[in-house]
FIVEXNU-937361 format. One record per atom (N, C-alpha, C, O, CB): residue in three letters; x negated, y negated, z negated. Coordinates in pm, whole numbers, plus 50000, padded with zeros to 5 digits. Atoms other than C-alpha are relative to their C-alpha. Glycine has a CB too. Layout:
N
ALAXYZ;...
//
This chain:
149
MET498715007949982;MET242435646167692;MET500094986249885;MET500594987649773;MET501355011649973;LYS499094999250137;LYS242775617867497;LYS500434985149970;LYS499844974449979;LYS499085006849858;ILE499555010450016;ILE245285597367399;ILE499854991949872;ILE499494992949755;ILE501045002150030;LEU500205012850090;LEU245695562967322;LEU500754994849948;LEU500604988449844;LEU499584990950039;ALA498895009050135;ALA249375551467246;ALA500605008950086;ALA500295013650196;ALA500554979749965;GLU498814992549965;GLU252465569367260;GLU501484992349970;GLU501544991349847;GLU499905013649917;ASN499175001250013;ASN255895555067271;ASN501155014449913;ASN501765023949961;ASN500024994750117;LYS499204992050069;LYS257725573767015;LYS501434998750027;LYS501985007750090;LYS499774998149874;LYS498575002449965;LYS261285559467035;LYS500285004250151;LYS501105013450157;LYS500364984249978;ALA499674990049942;ALA261525570367340;ALA500275013250017;ALA500925018250108;ALA499704999250033;TYR499584982950013;TYR261735605667258;TYR500905002649864;TYR501205013249808;TYR498425010949982;PHE498874995050097;PHE264165596866986;PHE501684994950096;PHE502775000550101;PHE499724989849812;ASN498485009549974;ASN266735566867185;ASN499785010950132;ASN500765018150146;ASN500084976850028;PHE499774985449821;PHE266135593667552;PHE499795011649989;PHE499285017549894;PHE498954999950142;GLU499464987450014;GLU267065624467683;GLU498715000850088;GLU498794996650204;GLU501665005050041;ILE501744993449863;ILE263245635267877;ILE500555011650075;ILE500845022250021;ILE498105009549899;LEU499854994049969;LEU264135649668159;LEU498745007050126;LEU498885018350173;LEU501104996349999;GLU500824994949926;GLU260875652568398;GLU498774990250006;GLU498844977950001;GLU500655003250121;LYS500815011550072;LYS257625639068346;LYS498754998250090;LYS497945006550130;LYS499545003949834;PHE501425001349855;PHE255035625668597;PHE499334996249905;PHE499614996149785;PHE499964987850162;GLU501135001150022;GLU251635615068575;GLU499694984050141;GLU499834985450262;GLU499235017750015;ALA500865005249954;ALA250185585268714;ALA499204986749965;ALA499544979449872;ALA500405000450088;GLY500875012150030;GLY247385557168734;GLY500204987950015;GLY501014983250094;GLY499075000150051;MET498875017550033;MET247875520268631;MET498144995350069;MET496954998350057;MET500854991649723;VAL501125016249932;VAL245855490068844;VAL499764994249860;VAL500504996049763;VAL501044983850129;LEU500605007850110;LEU244175471368595;LEU498595001950010;LEU497775010350047;LEU500495003949863;ILE501235003449991;ILE241635448068519;ILE499445005549904;ILE499945013149821;ILE499764987950008;GLY500394997350131;GLY238365448068307;GLY499755007149828;GLY499415016649757;GLY500204995650007;GLN499805000250136;GLN238945437468015;GLN501465012749903;GLN501645017149790;GLN500334982649990;GLU499044993950084;GLU242095457067980;GLU499855017550031;GLU500685025549988;GLU501584993050039;VAL500234988650047;VAL240555489668042;VAL499055004749857;VAL498895015749803;VAL499545004650107;LYS500724996950148;LYS238195478667706;LYS501045000349946;LYS501025008249852;LYS498964990349926;SER499375003350138;SER240715471067526;SER501295015750018;SER501165025649946;SER500884978549994;ILE499444984749954;ILE243045501567635;ILE499065009749943;ILE499275012949827;ILE500065002750172;LYS501084994950059;LYS240035521667578;LYS500555002649815;LYS501265012149781;LYS498624987950033;LEU499985001550103;LEU240225515067222;LEU501484994949901;LEU501854988849801;LEU498994993350006;GLY498554997850055;GLY243475517667153;GLY501144988349967;GLY501804988349863;GLY499805006649872;ARG499755011649978;ARG244965485967229;ARG501274994250099;ARG501564985950185;ARG498864996950037;ILE499004998449842;ILE247685491367414;ILE501765003249892;ILE502045010849800;ILE499225021850151;ASN498334993950038;ASN251875490467343;ASN501354997250055;ASN502034987750096;ASN500354996549872;LEU498804997149898;LEU254495506067479;LEU501275000849964;LEU502005006050048;LEU499905011250063;ALA499145005250007;ALA257295496767299;ALA501194990950080;ALA501004979650126;ALA499564997549942;GLY499065010049921;GLY260125481867462;GLY499454998350153;GLY500064990350225;GLY500024984349920;SER500174996349852;SER258485489667808;SER500745009450086;SER501225019150026;SER498885004150014;TYR500014991649958;TYR259435506668086;TYR499674999350178;TYR498714993450226;TYR501065004449944;VAL501565001749900;VAL258525511468439;VAL501724998450162;VAL502835003650149;VAL498115024650001;ILE499434999849927;ILE260375502568782;ILE500254999150116;ILE499584989150139;ILE500244997749975;LEU500594992249868;LEU260595512669147;LEU500384983850065;LEU501464978250045;LEU500995018550078;LYS499445009949930;LYS260425480769362;LYS499354997250165;LYS498215001750160;LYS499824987849905;ASN500564996449918;ASN259475475969754;ASN498925014849988;ASN497695015249995;ASN499544988550027;GLU501134991049947;GLU258245510769774;GLU498864999549870;GLU497694999049907;GLU499324993650163;GLU501425001850044;GLU255875508469496;GLU500594996649839;GLU501694991349824;GLU498954986050096;ALA498974998150127;ALA256555511069085;ALA498844995949935;ALA497674996749971;ALA500845015749951;TYR500255013650031;TYR255685488468876;TYR500235002349758;TYR501185003649682;TYR501694987350127;LEU499714999050171;LEU254955490968451;LEU500154989649938;LEU499194982049950;LEU499005005649918;ILE499045009849957;ILE257295464968338;ILE499524999449824;ILE499415010149764;ILE501815003450089;ASN500265008550151;ASN256355445767956;ASN499275009849897;ASN499665007549783;ASN501614994749918;ALA500944996850034;ALA253775468667827;ALA498744987249941;ALA498204978850013;ALA499785008050108;ASN500895006450095;ASN251455450867556;ASN498665001949999;ASN498225007849901;ASN500335002649886;VAL501404998350016;VAL247825450667636;VAL498824985049957;VAL498034980650041;VAL499675006850148;PRO500275008350102;PRO246445424167413;PRO498114999250070;PRO497585008450132;PRO500485008049814;PRO501264997849937;PRO242695413567517;PRO499465002449949;PRO499855004049834;PRO499434994350052;TYR500904988550038;TYR239565430767462;TYR499354989149892;TYR499484991649772;TYR498865008150138;GLN500565005450061;GLN237525399967343;GLN500814985150031;GLN500394977450118;GLN498615003150022;PRO499895013850007;PRO240035367267258;PRO498814991850040;PRO498964987350153;PRO500344996949875;LYS500655010349998;LYS237255346067252;LYS499404999850159;LYS498834990350212;LYS499005000349879;ASN500614999649834;ASN236245355067619;ASN501194998350133;ASN501064995450252;ASN499215017450026;LEU498965000749923;LEU239705356167738;LEU500394990150169;LEU500274977950179;LEU500764996549894;LEU499755006049889;LEU240665347068098;LEU500684987050001;LEU501434984849906;LEU500605008150069;THR498745010650055;THR242485315868122;THR501344998150048;THR502194989550023;THR499634987050013;ASP498614995849945;ASP245215331368325;ASP500595014649974;ASP501475020050041;ASP499944998550151;TYR499584991850077;TYR245475360368094;TYR501685002449969;TYR502254993849901;TYR499284996549899;ASP498974998850063;ASP248865374268045;ASP500275016549957;ASP499885025750029;ASP501014993350084;MET500654990350125;MET249035401967780;MET501115014350057;MET500945026150026;MET500404991849781;THR498614994050015;THR252745416267918;THR500265004150205;THR501135011150256;THR501394984449906;ARG499964999849832;ARG252025413468350;ARG499895013950036;ARG499065022750012;ARG498734991550079;PRO500004988849892;PRO253415437768586;PRO498725008150011;PRO497675003150051;PRO500264993950139;ARG501394990949955;ARG250925471768594;ARG500335006950124;ARG501315014150109;ARG499515012449886;LYS499744991449904;LYS250865487568972;LYS499665013549935;LYS498645015449870;LYS499264996650127;LEU500654987250019;LEU250825523068912;LEU499845010150113;LEU500485014050210;LEU500685006349903;LEU500174988749870;LEU249775545869118;LEU499895013949995;LEU499185021349926;LEU498874998150068;LEU499024985349953;LEU251825577769279;LEU500184997550140;LEU500604987450197;LEU501725002349920;LYS500124993649853;LYS251435594569618;LYS501674997050011;LYS502514996149922;LYS499325019650016;LYS498525007549926;LYS254705582969857;LYS501005006049974;LYS501944999649927;LYS500164999150152;SER499174990250011;SER256675612869840;SER500395000349832;SER501625000749825;SER499315013350064;GLU499835000350132;GLU256855612869453;GLU500734983049959;GLU501604979649879;GLU498395003949931;ILE498835019549982;ILE258385572969472;ILE500495001350063;ILE501254992550021;ILE499674984550040;GLN499284995949958;GLN260345583469715;GLN501535004749924;GLN502655000149903;GLN499285006750050;TYR499684985950081;TYR261425614269533;TYR501144989649801;TYR502294990149758;TYR497445012149950;LEU499085007550088;LEU262065588669195;LEU500824994250063;LEU501944998650035;LEU499504991349920;ILE499025011549923;ILE263905562169421;ILE501525005749939;ILE502275001049853;ILE499885000750210;GLY499234991449939;GLY266285587469501;GLY500405007449867;GLY501415013749897;GLY499305008450120;LYS499814995650147;LYS266545601769078;LYS500494986449972;LYS501694988349951;LYS498615006149905;VAL499965012250086;VAL266905566268954;VAL501684999050025;VAL502765001149970;VAL498894985050058;LYS498195007449909;LYS269555551569241;LYS501265008549961;LYS501975003649872;LYS500075002150217;VAL499104993849973;VAL271995575169270;VAL500505014249853;VAL501235023549889;VAL499495004350151;HIS500014991950110;HIS272035596968869;HIS500304990849899;HIS500804993049789;HIS498765007649979;ARG500255012550100;ARG271715564168720;ARG498605005449881;ARG498915007849764;ARG501794996549898;LEU500944993550098;LEU268495576768531;LEU498794984649984;LEU498534976550072;LEU499205017950082;THR500955004950025;THR265875556968366;THR498225002250002;THR497865013149956;THR500454998849922;LEU501074995950002;LEU262055555168407;LEU498944993849886;LEU498134984649884;LEU499694998850125;MET500735004450180;MET260775555268016;MET498445004950008;MET498175016750027;MET500915011649832;PRO501264993550053;PRO256665554167952;PRO500065009949850;PRO500735007749749;PRO498984987349976;LEU500354989550105;LEU255675582867718;LEU498604995749921;LEU498774990249812;LEU499805015150079;ARG500775002150011;ARG252355578267667;ARG498924990450112;ARG499294985050216;ARG499955009849964;VAL500765003449906;VAL248785565167803;VAL499175006349914;VAL499095008549793;VAL499844986450056;TYR501414992050108;TYR245735582267747;TYR498305002350151;TYR498254996950262;TYR500965026449917;ALA501025005149910;ALA242205586867939;ALA499495013850005;ALA499125021349915;ALA498954987249952;LYS500134986150038;LYS241685617268131;LYS498325003150116;LYS498524995550210;LYS501845010850049;LYS501415003949971;LYS237815620468290;LYS499704985550034;LYS499694978450134;LYS499535008050111;GLY499935015249959;GLY237315589368221;GLY501364985450088;GLY501224973350104;GLY498865002150092;LYS498765006649878;LYS240575573668451;LYS501314998349919;LYS502095007849917;LYS500425012550152;ILE498714999250026;ILE243565558868260;ILE501165003750050;ILE501545002650166;ILE500194993049979;LYS498474991349895;LYS246885576268309;LYS501304991749918;LYS500844981649865;LYS500255024549964;LEU498565001850045;LEU250515567168168;LEU500465012150113;LEU500175014950229;LEU500774981950020;GLU499494991650032;GLU252605594568111;GLU501924995650067;GLU502634987850004;GLU499505001449839;PHE497925006750037;PHE256815586368195;PHE500575010150059;PHE500055017450144;PHE500864982450092;ALA499064990249996;ALA259405606868215;ALA501364994850113;ALA501454982850138;ALA500445002349835;ILE498865000049966;ILE262535607668401;ILE501155000949852;ILE501295010949781;ILE500015011750104;SER499164996750118;SER265265597968116;SER501394995249988;SER501844985850053;SER499384995549890;ARG499305009949982;ARG268215592368011;ARG501134998049918;ARG501815007749883;ARG500285000050110;GLY499905002850204;GLY269795573267684;GLY501185012249935;GLY502075019249983;GLY500974978049946;LYS499014986950074;LYS271295595767390;LYS500994990350003;LYS500934981450088;LYS499635008349825;LYS498455001850080;LYS274525584567253;LYS499884993449868;LYS498754989349840;LYS500785015149965;LYS500455005350122;LYS274615571266936;LYS500565016049840;LYS500425017349719;LYS501064980249991;ALA499524984050092;ALA276195610166787;ALA498845006950044;ALA498145007849944;ALA501685010450050;ASP500644995850007;ASP273795626566920;ASP498424993249945;ASP497655001349893;ASP500315004650090;LYS500895005050122;LYS271055605866750;LYS500595003149884;LYS500045013349842;LYS499734985249995;ARG499524991650121;ARG272835614566451;ARG499495010249959;ARG498905013049854;ARG501075004250007;GLU500004982350024;GLU272665649766508;GLU498245001149955;GLU497985009349867;GLU500515011950193;VAL500904998749955;VAL268895644266565;VAL499645001749850;VAL499315012649804;VAL499534990950100;ILE500175004050107;ILE268445628566223;ILE500395017749924;ILE499685026949885;ILE500964985149973;LYS499564991950114;LYS270435652466038;LYS499515013050016;LYS499495021049923;LYS501455000549983;LYS500414987549996;LYS269005681266208;LYS498134996349931;LYS497525006349893;LYS500295007050183;ARG501854999950080;ARG264915670666054;ARG501014988749823;ARG500624979849747;ARG497854982350172;GLU500125004250182;GLU266875661465705;GLU500045013749955;GLU499225018049874;GLU501474989549912;THR499864986450054;THR267975695665655;THR498895008449990;THR498765018549921;THR500885006750069;GLU501114991749980;GLU264675705165771;GLU499235000149913;GLU498705009349852;GLU499354998250096;LYS500395003150106;LYS263405687065568;LYS499875004449817;LYS498915005049741;LYS500464992450026;GLU500344994650150;GLU264615699565216;GLU500425009450059;GLU501585010550020;GLU500604995549851;ILE500114988649969;ILE264705729065385;ILE498635007449912;ILE498565016449829;ILE499964999550151;GLU501694993550008;GLU260545733165360;GLU500164993049838;GLU499685001549764;GLU498314991550145;ARG500155002950117;ARG261005712265003;ARG500455011749895;ARG499605018049832;ARG500644988149989;GLU499754985249986;GLU263045741064897;GLU499155014649915;GLU499245021449812;GLU499745001150150;LEU500464990349958;LEU260935764164979;LEU498415001949918;LEU497925012549878;LEU500104998450154;LYS500975002750080;LYS257635746264805;LYS499965001649894;LYS498865004349846;LYS499724991750002;THR499805002050122;THR258965745264490;THR500555014949915;THR500395019349802;THR500984988050001;ARG500164982150080;ARG259995782164437;ARG498695011250043;ARG498465022750005;ARG501575010750058;GLY501264986749961;GLY256595795564632;GLY498944993349939;GLY497824998349938;GLY499535004250186;
//
């Protein structure tokens, strides 16, 4: 399993509750571009519309800019392939509990491009500060141990 892109901000800004895996409907040049690792998940999210899931705002630059399709849109919505039961479960979670679907990473699995996304809840500012403080104290402890050792 080769990780092609990761959304590191999602782990900092959101509390991850449950993870899911989905295939993506892509065109040929998008597959080639993604396999080169040229996809940006920052600012992207997953929506559910008409009992279908879509990845919104993910930026996939063209594989060869000179051979670009005339109507190619880098941030077009990309349909996600999920089972109907999974979609129903997600619809219930998102509507009732007011949760968000955040893409976490894109990877290749058995030659197919997969998206891992999560049901998540936004963190409060205090929670983010706590994480930063904890990270800094861990760095200080590690630094002290290196200087003494």
